C-alpha positions in Angstrom: -15.0 49.6 17.3 -14.3 53.1 18.4 -14.6 54.8 21.8 -13.4 57.0 24.6 -12.9 55.6 28.4 -11.4 57.0 31.4 -8.3 56.0 32.2 -9.0 55.0 35.8 -12.5 53.1 35.1 -10.4 51.1 32.5 -7.7 50.0 34.5 -9.9 49.3 37.1 -11.9 46.6 35.5 -7.9 45.3 33.3 -6.7 44.9 37.0 -9.4 42.1 38.2 -8.5 40.2 34.9 -4.7 39.5 35.5 -5.0 36.6 37.9 -7.8 35.1 35.7 -6.2 35.3 31.9 -4.0 32.1 30.9 -0.3 32.7 31.2 0.8 29.6 30.1 -0.3 29.7 26.5 -1.5 26.7 25.4 -4.4 28.2 23.5 -3.3 31.6 22.6 -6.6 33.2 22.5 -6.7 32.7 26.4 -4.1 35.4 27.3 -6.8 38.1 25.0 -9.5 39.6 27.1 -13.0 40.2 25.0 -14.1 43.8 25.0 -17.1 44.9 23.6 -18.5 48.3 22.8 -22.2 49.3 22.9 -24.6 51.7 24.1 -22.5 53.8 26.5 -20.4 51.4 27.8 -18.0 48.5 27.0 -17.7 45.2 28.7 -15.0 42.8 29.3 -14.8 39.0 29.5 -11.8 36.6 29.9 -11.7 33.1 30.8 -9.2 29.8 31.6 -11.8 27.6 30.7 -12.2 26.9 34.6 -13.1 30.3 35.8 -14.5 33.4 33.9 -14.7 37.4 34.6 -17.4 39.3 33.1 -17.7 43.5 33.9 -18.2 46.5 32.2 -17.7 50.1 32.4 -19.0 53.5 31.0 -17.6 54.5 27.9 -17.9 57.0 25.4 -18.8 55.2 22.1 -18.7 56.6 18.6 -18.2 53.1 16.7 -19.9 49.8 18.7 -18.1 45.9 17.9 -15.9 43.7 19.7 -12.3 43.1 19.4 -9.6 41.0 21.6 -6.7 42.2 22.8 -4.2 40.8 25.0 -4.9 40.7 28.6 -1.2 41.7 30.3 0.4 44.4 27.6 -2.8 46.1 27.1 -3.1 46.3 31.2 0.5 47.6 31.3 0.1 49.9 28.6 -3.4 51.1 30.2 -1.3 51.8 34.0 1.6 53.3 32.2 -0.7 56.2 31.1 -1.4 59.8 33.0 -4.6 60.3 34.0 -6.7 61.0 31.3 -8.8 59.9 28.4 -7.8 57.2 26.3 -8.6 56.3 23.0 -9.3 52.8 21.3 -9.8 52.2 17.4 -9.9 49.2 15.4 -7.3 50.3 13.1 -6.2 47.4 9.9 -6.3 44.1 11.8 -5.1 45.6 14.8 -6.2 48.1 17.4 -5.2 51.8 18.2 -4.4 52.4 21.5 -3.6 56.2 22.5 -4.1 59.3 24.7 -2.6 62.9 25.5 0.5 62.5 23.0 1.3 58.7 23.3 0.1 56.3 20.1 0.0 52.1 19.9 -1.1 49.9 17.8 -1.3 46.0 19.3 -2.4 43.1 17.3 -5.5 41.1 17.7 -7.0 37.8 17.5 -10.3 37.0 16.1 -13.4 37.6 18.2 -14.7 34.1 16.9 -12.4 32.6 18.1 -13.3 33.1 21.8 -14.6 31.0 23.9 -18.3 30.9 24.6 -19.5 31.0 28.6 -22.4 29.6 29.3 -25.1 32.4 30.9 -26.2 33.2 34.5 -29.9 32.3 34.6 -30.1 36.2 36.2 -32.8 34.8 38.8 -29.7 33.8 42.0 -30.7 30.9 44.0 -29.3 32.4 46.7 -28.2 36.0 48.0 -25.5 36.2 50.4 -24.5 39.1 52.6 -20.5 40.1 51.1 -19.0 40.9 54.6 -20.0 37.2 55.3 -18.7 35.6 52.4 -15.4 37.3 52.6 -14.9 36.6 56.0 -15.3 32.7 54.8 -13.3 33.0 52.0 -10.4 34.3 53.8 -10.4 31.9 56.8 -10.3 28.9 54.8 -8.6 29.5 51.1 -5.1 28.9 52.5 -6.0 25.2 53.4 -6.7 23.9 49.5 -4.1 21.7 48.5 -2.3 23.1 45.3 -2.0 20.3 43.2 -3.3 17.1 45.2 -4.1 14.1 43.0 -7.4 14.3 44.5 -8.6 16.9 42.6 -11.6 17.4 44.8 -9.2 18.3 47.3 -8.2 21.5 45.2 -11.1 23.4 46.2 -13.3 24.4 49.1 -16.7 22.8 49.6 -19.4 25.7 49.8 -22.6 24.2 51.9 -25.5 26.1 51.6 -28.4 25.5 54.1 -31.7 27.4 54.5 -30.6 28.7 58.0 -26.8 28.5 58.1 -24.0 28.6 55.2 -20.6 26.6 55.4 -17.2 26.4 53.4 -14.7 24.2 54.4 -11.3 23.4 52.7 -8.9 20.7 53.8 -5.3 19.7 52.3 -5.2 15.9 54.5 -3.1 17.7 57.1 -5.2 20.3 58.2 -9.0 21.1 58.0 -10.4 25.0 58.0 -14.5 24.5 58.3 -16.3 28.3 58.7 -20.3 28.4 59.1 -22.5 31.8 59.2 -25.7 31.8 60.3 -28.5 33.5 57.3 -30.5 35.3 59.7 -34.3 35.4 58.4 -33.6 32.7 56.4 -34.7 29.6 58.4 -37.3 26.9 56.6 -35.7 24.1 57.3 -37.9 22.6 54.3 -35.3 24.0 51.6 -33.0 21.5 50.8 -29.5 22.2 51.0 -26.9 22.9 47.9 -23.3 21.8 48.1 -20.4 22.4 45.4 -16.8 22.5 45.3 -15.2 25.3 44.2 -11.7 25.6 42.6 -8.9 26.9 44.6 -8.8 29.7 41.8 -11.9 30.3 42.0 -12.2 31.4 45.8 -9.1 33.6 44.9 -10.6 35.9 42.3 -13.8 36.0 44.4 -11.7 37.7 47.5 -10.2 39.9 44.7 -14.1 40.8 43.7 -15.1 41.0 47.5 -12.8 43.6 48.6 -14.5 46.6 47.5 -18.6 47.4 48.6 -20.9 46.0 51.2 -23.7 45.0 48.6 -25.1 41.4 48.6 -23.8 39.1 46.4 -26.3 37.4 43.9 -25.5 33.6 43.7 -26.5 31.1 41.3 -25.4 27.0 40.8 -26.0 26.1 37.0 -25.8 22.7 35.5 -22.1 22.5 35.7 -20.8 26.1 36.8 -21.3 28.7 39.8 -22.2 32.2 39.2 -21.2 35.0 41.7 -22.4 38.8 41.0 -20.5 40.6 42.9 -21.3 44.4 42.9 -22.5 44.2 38.6 -19.4 42.1 38.0 -19.7 38.5 37.2 -17.6 35.5 38.1 -17.9 32.5 36.4 -16.7 29.5 37.8 -16.9 25.5 36.4 -17.6 22.9 39.5 -15.1 20.5 40.5 -17.0 17.4 39.8 -16.6 14.8 42.8 -17.4 13.5 46.1 -15.7 15.5 48.8 -14.3 14.0 52.0 -16.4 13.3 54.7 -15.0 16.4 56.5 -17.9 16.1 59.9 -15.9 12.8 61.1 -12.3 14.6 60.8 -13.4 17.1 63.8 -12.4 15.0 66.9 -14.9 15.2 70.0 -12.8 14.1 73.0 -10.6 16.8 73.5 -10.2 17.1 77.1 -7.2 19.4 77.4 -8.1 23.2 76.9 -5.6 26.2 76.7 -6.0 29.7 75.9 -3.4 31.8 73.9 -3.0 35.3 73.5 -3.1 35.6 69.7 -0.1 38.0 68.8 2.1 36.3 71.7 1.8 32.7 70.2 2.1 34.1 67.0 5.2 36.1 67.5 6.9 32.8 69.5 6.2 30.4 66.6 7.4 32.9 63.9 10.5 33.2 66.0 10.6 29.9 67.0 10.6 28.3 63.7 13.4 30.3 62.6 15.7 27.8 63.9 13.3 24.3 63.1 14.0 21.9 60.2 14.1 24.1 56.7 11.9 20.7 55.1 9.5 19.5 58.0 9.0 23.3 59.9 8.5 21.5 63.0 7.5 23.3 66.5 7.4 21.3 69.7 4.6 22.7 72.6 5.6 21.2 75.9 2.3 22.0 78.0 3.1 21.8 81.8 1.2 23.4 84.5 1.2 27.0 83.9 3.6 27.8 80.9 3.9 26.1 77.4 7.5 26.1 75.7 7.6 26.3 72.0 10.5 24.6 70.8 12.2 23.7 67.9 15.6 21.8 66.9 17.5 21.3 63.6 21.4 19.3 63.5 22.0 22.1 60.8 20.9 25.5 62.4 20.6 25.1 66.3 17.6 25.2 68.5 15.1 27.9 69.9 12.4 28.0 73.1 10.2 30.6 74.0 8.3 30.3 77.3 4.4 31.3 77.2 2.5 31.7 80.3 -0.9 29.8 80.0 -3.7 28.8 82.5 -3.4 25.0 82.7 -3.6 22.4 85.1 -3.8 19.0 83.0 -1.2 16.3 83.2 1.8 18.0 81.2 2.2 16.4 77.5 3.8 17.5 74.4 2.8 17.8 70.8 4.8 18.9 67.8 3.1 20.9 64.7 4.0 22.1 61.4 4.7 26.0 61.9 3.5 27.4 58.5 -0.1 25.5 59.5 -0.4 27.1 63.1 0.6 30.8 61.5 -1.9 30.4 59.0 -4.6 30.0 61.3 -3.3 33.1 63.6 -3.5 35.1 60.8 -6.6 34.3 59.4 -7.8 35.2 63.1 -8.6 38.5 64.3 -9.7 37.6 68.0 -7.5 38.3 70.5 -7.5 34.9 72.2 -7.2 31.7 70.8 -7.7 28.0 72.1 -6.1 25.2 71.4 -8.3 21.8 72.2 -5.9 18.2 72.5 -6.6 14.8 73.7 -2.9 13.3 73.1 0.3 13.8 71.3 -0.9 11.7 67.9 -4.8 12.8 67.7 -5.7 15.7 65.7 -5.6 18.8 67.7 -8.5 22.0 67.0 -7.6 25.6 67.3 -10.5 28.1 67.7 -10.7 32.2 68.1 -12.4 32.7 71.5 -15.2 35.4 71.5 -15.7 35.5 67.7 -18.9 36.5 66.7 -21.4 36.1 63.6 -19.0 33.1 62.6 -18.2 30.0 64.1 -14.2 28.9 63.1 -13.0 25.3 63.5 -9.2 24.7 62.5 -8.0 20.8 63.0 -4.5 20.3 62.5 -2.9 16.9 62.7 0.4 16.5 64.4 3.9 15.6 62.9 5.8 12.7 64.2 8.9 13.8 65.1 
Protein backbone atom coordinates (compact mmCIF):
# COMPACT_ATOMS: atom_id res chain seq x y z
CA UNK A 1 0.00 0.00 0.00
CA UNK A 2 1.18 3.50 -0.83
CA UNK A 3 -0.83 6.72 -0.62
CA UNK A 4 -0.82 10.44 0.14
CA UNK A 5 -3.60 12.06 2.17
CA UNK A 6 -4.28 15.54 3.58
CA UNK A 7 -3.62 15.78 7.31
CA UNK A 8 -6.98 17.37 8.19
CA UNK A 9 -8.99 14.83 6.20
CA UNK A 10 -7.18 11.95 7.90
CA UNK A 11 -7.34 13.48 11.38
CA UNK A 12 -11.09 14.10 11.17
CA UNK A 13 -11.76 10.42 10.49
CA UNK A 14 -9.22 9.00 12.97
CA UNK A 15 -10.69 11.14 15.74
CA UNK A 16 -14.04 9.37 15.39
CA UNK A 17 -12.45 5.98 16.08
CA UNK A 18 -10.83 6.86 19.39
CA UNK A 19 -13.89 6.03 21.47
CA UNK A 20 -14.44 2.73 19.70
CA UNK A 21 -11.04 1.01 19.75
CA UNK A 22 -10.55 -1.43 22.57
CA UNK A 23 -8.23 -0.01 25.24
CA UNK A 24 -8.07 -3.08 27.48
CA UNK A 25 -6.26 -5.05 24.80
CA UNK A 26 -7.51 -8.53 25.60
CA UNK A 27 -7.48 -9.04 21.81
CA UNK A 28 -4.57 -6.94 20.45
CA UNK A 29 -6.06 -6.47 16.96
CA UNK A 30 -9.03 -4.56 18.46
CA UNK A 31 -6.66 -1.71 19.35
CA UNK A 32 -5.97 -1.29 15.62
CA UNK A 33 -7.81 0.44 12.81
CA UNK A 34 -8.07 -1.35 9.46
CA UNK A 35 -7.09 0.82 6.47
CA UNK A 36 -7.92 -0.10 2.88
CA UNK A 37 -6.68 1.98 -0.05
CA UNK A 38 -8.41 1.72 -3.39
CA UNK A 39 -9.11 4.09 -6.30
CA UNK A 40 -9.10 7.66 -5.02
CA UNK A 41 -9.91 7.03 -1.38
CA UNK A 42 -8.79 5.29 1.80
CA UNK A 43 -11.39 3.61 4.03
CA UNK A 44 -11.17 2.83 7.75
CA UNK A 45 -12.80 0.30 10.03
CA UNK A 46 -12.56 -0.16 13.82
CA UNK A 47 -14.58 -2.26 16.26
CA UNK A 48 -14.69 -3.53 19.84
CA UNK A 49 -17.04 -6.35 18.70
CA UNK A 50 -20.04 -4.47 20.14
CA UNK A 51 -19.80 -1.26 18.13
CA UNK A 52 -18.01 -0.73 14.81
CA UNK A 53 -17.46 2.25 12.54
CA UNK A 54 -16.65 2.46 8.82
CA UNK A 55 -15.57 5.71 7.21
CA UNK A 56 -13.40 7.00 4.37
CA UNK A 57 -11.65 10.07 3.02
CA UNK A 58 -10.10 11.19 -0.27
CA UNK A 59 -6.51 10.09 -0.96
CA UNK A 60 -4.06 9.88 -3.81
CA UNK A 61 -3.42 6.12 -4.01
CA UNK A 62 -0.28 4.96 -5.83
CA UNK A 63 -0.62 1.34 -4.72
CA UNK A 64 -3.78 -0.21 -3.27
CA UNK A 65 -3.85 -2.60 -0.32
CA UNK A 66 -5.01 -3.15 3.26
CA UNK A 67 -3.23 -3.04 6.62
CA UNK A 68 -3.89 -2.38 10.30
CA UNK A 69 -2.32 0.30 12.52
CA UNK A 70 -2.55 1.04 16.27
CA UNK A 71 -5.47 3.48 16.27
CA UNK A 72 -4.38 5.62 19.22
CA UNK A 73 -0.70 6.04 18.28
CA UNK A 74 -1.56 6.63 14.62
CA UNK A 75 -4.03 9.36 15.65
CA UNK A 76 -1.51 11.00 18.01
CA UNK A 77 1.17 11.10 15.29
CA UNK A 78 -1.19 12.57 12.68
CA UNK A 79 -2.47 15.12 15.20
CA UNK A 80 1.06 16.30 15.99
CA UNK A 81 2.02 16.88 12.34
CA UNK A 82 1.79 20.28 10.60
CA UNK A 83 -1.04 20.91 8.11
CA UNK A 84 0.43 19.18 5.09
CA UNK A 85 0.29 16.01 2.98
CA UNK A 86 0.97 12.74 4.83
CA UNK A 87 2.65 9.83 3.07
CA UNK A 88 1.74 6.30 4.18
CA UNK A 89 3.50 3.23 2.76
CA UNK A 90 4.02 -0.43 3.68
CA UNK A 91 7.62 -1.22 4.51
CA UNK A 92 9.08 -4.64 5.43
CA UNK A 93 6.45 -5.79 7.90
CA UNK A 94 5.80 -2.25 9.15
CA UNK A 95 4.18 0.95 7.95
CA UNK A 96 5.97 4.22 7.22
CA UNK A 97 4.12 7.41 8.14
CA UNK A 98 5.92 10.53 6.91
CA UNK A 99 5.29 14.25 6.34
CA UNK A 100 7.57 17.23 5.70
CA UNK A 101 10.84 16.26 7.40
CA UNK A 102 9.20 13.82 9.80
CA UNK A 103 9.67 10.08 9.32
CA UNK A 104 8.26 7.20 11.37
CA UNK A 105 7.76 3.49 11.13
CA UNK A 106 4.96 1.72 13.00
CA UNK A 107 4.36 -1.95 13.74
CA UNK A 108 1.35 -3.53 12.09
CA UNK A 109 -0.75 -6.61 12.85
CA UNK A 110 -1.93 -9.02 10.13
CA UNK A 111 -4.94 -7.86 8.17
CA UNK A 112 -6.29 -11.43 8.37
CA UNK A 113 -6.66 -11.16 12.18
CA UNK A 114 -9.12 -8.29 11.91
CA UNK A 115 -12.70 -9.39 12.69
CA UNK A 116 -15.29 -9.45 9.90
CA UNK A 117 -18.24 -7.15 10.55
CA UNK A 118 -21.77 -7.65 9.24
CA UNK A 119 -22.65 -5.70 6.10
CA UNK A 120 -25.72 -3.53 5.76
CA UNK A 121 -28.05 -4.46 2.93
CA UNK A 122 -27.92 -0.89 1.63
CA UNK A 123 -31.68 -0.49 1.78
CA UNK A 124 -32.51 1.34 5.02
CA UNK A 125 -35.55 0.39 7.13
CA UNK A 126 -36.12 4.10 7.77
CA UNK A 127 -34.80 7.59 7.23
CA UNK A 128 -34.48 9.58 10.45
CA UNK A 129 -34.13 13.37 10.72
CA UNK A 130 -30.63 14.07 12.07
CA UNK A 131 -31.51 17.04 14.33
CA UNK A 132 -34.38 15.11 15.96
CA UNK A 133 -32.17 12.08 16.56
CA UNK A 134 -29.45 14.29 18.04
CA UNK A 135 -32.01 15.80 20.47
CA UNK A 136 -33.30 12.37 21.45
CA UNK A 137 -29.85 10.96 22.23
CA UNK A 138 -28.76 14.00 24.28
CA UNK A 139 -31.96 13.86 26.35
CA UNK A 140 -31.73 10.18 27.27
CA UNK A 141 -28.17 8.82 27.23
CA UNK A 142 -27.28 10.15 30.71
CA UNK A 143 -30.08 8.08 32.27
CA UNK A 144 -28.60 4.75 31.14
CA UNK A 145 -26.96 2.78 33.89
CA UNK A 146 -23.29 1.92 33.45
CA UNK A 147 -22.87 -1.40 35.18
CA UNK A 148 -26.24 -2.87 36.02
CA UNK A 149 -26.35 -6.66 36.21
CA UNK A 150 -29.68 -6.39 34.41
CA UNK A 151 -27.88 -6.00 31.10
CA UNK A 152 -30.99 -4.78 29.25
CA UNK A 153 -30.75 -1.55 31.31
CA UNK A 154 -27.24 -0.90 29.90
CA UNK A 155 -28.88 0.54 26.81
CA UNK A 156 -31.79 2.66 25.60
CA UNK A 157 -34.92 1.34 23.93
CA UNK A 158 -35.50 2.75 20.44
CA UNK A 159 -39.09 2.38 19.21
CA UNK A 160 -39.91 3.27 15.62
CA UNK A 161 -43.58 3.63 14.75
CA UNK A 162 -45.00 4.93 11.45
CA UNK A 163 -45.90 8.33 12.92
CA UNK A 164 -43.51 8.73 15.88
CA UNK A 165 -40.07 7.64 17.10
CA UNK A 166 -39.26 7.19 20.78
CA UNK A 167 -36.09 6.72 22.81
CA UNK A 168 -36.27 5.73 26.47
CA UNK A 169 -33.59 5.03 29.07
CA UNK A 170 -33.73 4.14 32.77
CA UNK A 171 -31.35 3.13 35.54
CA UNK A 172 -34.07 2.12 37.98
CA UNK A 173 -33.95 5.46 39.84
CA UNK A 174 -35.03 7.73 36.99
CA UNK A 175 -36.41 7.41 33.49
CA UNK A 176 -35.95 9.68 30.46
CA UNK A 177 -38.44 9.36 27.61
CA UNK A 178 -38.47 11.46 24.45
CA UNK A 179 -40.82 11.14 21.47
CA UNK A 180 -40.60 12.97 18.15
CA UNK A 181 -43.33 12.88 15.48
CA UNK A 182 -42.36 11.60 12.03
CA UNK A 183 -44.17 14.01 9.69
CA UNK A 184 -45.50 12.52 6.49
CA UNK A 185 -44.75 8.99 7.73
CA UNK A 186 -48.19 8.28 9.19
CA UNK A 187 -49.72 5.00 8.14
CA UNK A 188 -51.13 2.94 10.93
CA UNK A 189 -50.74 -0.38 9.11
CA UNK A 190 -46.93 -0.48 9.42
CA UNK A 191 -45.60 -2.32 12.46
CA UNK A 192 -43.52 -0.81 15.24
CA UNK A 193 -39.86 -1.79 15.37
CA UNK A 194 -38.05 -2.02 18.71
CA UNK A 195 -34.35 -2.36 19.50
CA UNK A 196 -32.18 -1.83 22.60
CA UNK A 197 -29.11 0.26 21.74
CA UNK A 198 -26.01 -0.15 23.95
CA UNK A 199 -24.84 2.90 25.92
CA UNK A 200 -21.60 3.03 23.92
CA UNK A 201 -23.55 3.08 20.64
CA UNK A 202 -25.47 6.18 21.75
CA UNK A 203 -22.22 7.89 22.74
CA UNK A 204 -20.66 7.23 19.34
CA UNK A 205 -23.88 8.16 17.55
CA UNK A 206 -24.03 11.53 19.31
CA UNK A 207 -20.45 12.23 18.12
CA UNK A 208 -21.38 11.45 14.51
CA UNK A 209 -24.54 13.56 14.63
CA UNK A 210 -22.74 16.77 15.64
CA UNK A 211 -21.91 18.14 12.19
CA UNK A 212 -24.13 18.23 9.11
CA UNK A 213 -27.89 18.28 8.62
CA UNK A 214 -28.61 15.42 6.21
CA UNK A 215 -30.92 12.60 7.28
CA UNK A 216 -29.68 9.40 8.91
CA UNK A 217 -30.35 6.10 7.15
CA UNK A 218 -31.30 3.45 9.70
CA UNK A 219 -31.40 -0.29 9.15
CA UNK A 220 -32.22 -3.10 11.56
CA UNK A 221 -30.54 -6.40 10.72
CA UNK A 222 -30.93 -9.72 12.49
CA UNK A 223 -28.61 -8.95 15.43
CA UNK A 224 -27.17 -5.60 14.40
CA UNK A 225 -28.29 -2.03 13.78
CA UNK A 226 -26.81 0.21 11.09
CA UNK A 227 -26.78 4.01 11.17
CA UNK A 228 -25.48 5.71 8.01
CA UNK A 229 -24.59 9.24 9.12
CA UNK A 230 -23.28 11.34 6.24
CA UNK A 231 -21.50 8.39 4.61
CA UNK A 232 -20.05 7.06 7.87
CA UNK A 233 -21.58 3.75 8.93
CA UNK A 234 -22.04 2.95 12.62
CA UNK A 235 -22.62 -0.76 13.21
CA UNK A 236 -23.99 -1.82 16.58
CA UNK A 237 -24.87 -5.10 18.17
CA UNK A 238 -28.37 -5.06 19.67
CA UNK A 239 -28.85 -5.86 23.36
CA UNK A 240 -30.91 -9.01 23.51
CA UNK A 241 -33.44 -8.71 26.35
CA UNK A 242 -36.82 -7.48 27.43
CA UNK A 243 -36.84 -3.77 28.25
CA UNK A 244 -39.08 -2.93 31.25
CA UNK A 245 -42.65 -1.82 30.51
CA UNK A 246 -41.74 1.86 30.88
CA UNK A 247 -45.30 3.14 30.34
CA UNK A 248 -46.23 1.74 33.77
CA UNK A 249 -43.54 3.79 35.49
CA UNK A 250 -44.99 7.13 34.37
CA UNK A 251 -47.40 8.26 37.11
CA UNK A 252 -50.85 9.44 36.09
CA UNK A 253 -52.19 10.95 39.32
CA UNK A 254 -49.67 13.69 40.13
CA UNK A 255 -51.97 16.58 41.08
CA UNK A 256 -49.47 19.16 42.38
CA UNK A 257 -47.93 21.31 39.63
CA UNK A 258 -45.07 23.77 40.05
CA UNK A 259 -43.16 25.71 37.39
CA UNK A 260 -39.60 27.00 37.78
CA UNK A 261 -37.28 29.22 35.78
CA UNK A 262 -34.77 26.66 34.58
CA UNK A 263 -31.63 28.74 35.18
CA UNK A 264 -32.67 29.76 38.70
CA UNK A 265 -33.50 26.19 39.67
CA UNK A 266 -30.23 24.92 38.17
CA UNK A 267 -28.14 27.44 40.09
CA UNK A 268 -30.03 26.88 43.34
CA UNK A 269 -29.62 23.09 43.20
CA UNK A 270 -25.92 23.42 42.27
CA UNK A 271 -25.23 25.76 45.20
CA UNK A 272 -27.25 23.89 47.78
CA UNK A 273 -25.83 20.51 46.70
CA UNK A 274 -22.33 21.71 47.65
CA UNK A 275 -23.25 21.07 51.29
CA UNK A 276 -25.22 17.88 50.71
CA UNK A 277 -24.11 14.46 51.87
CA UNK A 278 -21.38 13.45 49.40
CA UNK A 279 -22.65 9.90 49.10
CA UNK A 280 -26.38 10.49 48.71
CA UNK A 281 -26.22 13.96 47.04
CA UNK A 282 -29.66 14.56 48.58
CA UNK A 283 -31.44 17.91 48.27
CA UNK A 284 -34.85 18.54 49.78
CA UNK A 285 -37.64 20.59 48.20
CA UNK A 286 -39.82 22.19 50.92
CA UNK A 287 -42.92 23.31 49.05
CA UNK A 288 -45.27 25.94 50.49
CA UNK A 289 -47.68 28.56 49.13
CA UNK A 290 -45.74 30.88 46.84
CA UNK A 291 -42.27 29.42 47.41
CA UNK A 292 -40.00 26.37 47.32
CA UNK A 293 -37.03 26.10 49.67
CA UNK A 294 -34.24 23.95 48.24
CA UNK A 295 -32.23 22.68 51.21
CA UNK A 296 -29.44 20.29 52.08
CA UNK A 297 -27.65 19.23 55.23
CA UNK A 298 -24.77 16.99 56.11
CA UNK A 299 -23.49 16.30 59.64
CA UNK A 300 -19.90 16.55 58.37
CA UNK A 301 -20.09 19.76 56.33
CA UNK A 302 -23.10 21.86 57.29
CA UNK A 303 -26.32 22.96 55.66
CA UNK A 304 -27.63 25.24 52.92
CA UNK A 305 -30.92 26.71 51.76
CA UNK A 306 -32.11 28.76 48.79
CA UNK A 307 -35.65 30.08 48.34
CA UNK A 308 -37.32 30.15 44.92
CA UNK A 309 -40.56 32.12 44.48
CA UNK A 310 -43.16 30.05 42.58
CA UNK A 311 -46.87 30.13 41.83
CA UNK A 312 -48.27 27.42 44.07
CA UNK A 313 -51.40 27.35 46.21
CA UNK A 314 -51.63 23.66 47.14
CA UNK A 315 -50.90 22.03 50.47
CA UNK A 316 -47.39 22.19 51.94
CA UNK A 317 -45.20 19.13 51.38
CA UNK A 318 -41.57 18.12 51.10
CA UNK A 319 -39.76 15.75 48.79
CA UNK A 320 -36.13 14.73 48.49
CA UNK A 321 -34.14 14.09 45.28
CA UNK A 322 -30.63 13.16 44.23
CA UNK A 323 -29.23 16.55 43.11
CA UNK A 324 -27.32 15.05 40.19
CA UNK A 325 -30.48 13.49 38.75
CA UNK A 326 -32.22 16.88 38.80
CA UNK A 327 -29.19 18.65 37.27
CA UNK A 328 -28.88 16.05 34.48
CA UNK A 329 -32.42 16.84 33.37
CA UNK A 330 -31.95 20.62 33.64
CA UNK A 331 -28.78 20.42 31.53
CA UNK A 332 -30.52 18.36 28.83
CA UNK A 333 -33.43 20.78 28.24
CA UNK A 334 -33.29 24.20 26.64
CA UNK A 335 -36.68 25.67 27.58
CA UNK A 336 -36.69 28.70 29.89
CA UNK A 337 -39.30 27.12 32.16
CA UNK A 338 -39.57 23.56 33.54
CA UNK A 339 -42.40 21.93 35.44
CA UNK A 340 -42.44 19.53 38.39
CA UNK A 341 -45.54 17.38 38.96
CA UNK A 342 -45.91 15.62 42.32
CA UNK A 343 -48.33 13.47 44.24
CA UNK A 344 -46.67 12.98 47.64
CA UNK A 345 -43.21 12.58 49.13
CA UNK A 346 -42.85 8.87 48.30
CA UNK A 347 -44.26 8.64 44.74
CA UNK A 348 -42.41 9.27 41.46
CA UNK A 349 -42.20 12.90 40.40
CA UNK A 350 -42.33 14.04 36.76
CA UNK A 351 -40.25 16.86 35.27
CA UNK A 352 -40.93 18.34 31.84
CA UNK A 353 -39.76 21.30 29.74
CA UNK A 354 -42.56 23.87 29.37
CA UNK A 355 -43.27 25.16 25.86
CA UNK A 356 -40.82 22.84 24.07
CA UNK A 357 -41.71 22.42 20.40
CA UNK A 358 -41.14 19.46 18.10
CA UNK A 359 -40.73 16.81 20.78
CA UNK A 360 -42.36 15.45 23.93
CA UNK A 361 -39.97 14.91 26.85
CA UNK A 362 -40.85 13.23 30.13
CA UNK A 363 -38.40 12.72 33.00
CA UNK A 364 -39.55 10.50 35.86
CA UNK A 365 -37.50 10.73 39.06
CA UNK A 366 -37.81 8.59 42.18
CA UNK A 367 -37.74 10.49 45.47
CA UNK A 368 -35.17 9.59 48.13
CA UNK A 369 -36.07 8.54 51.62
CA UNK A 370 -33.80 10.45 53.98
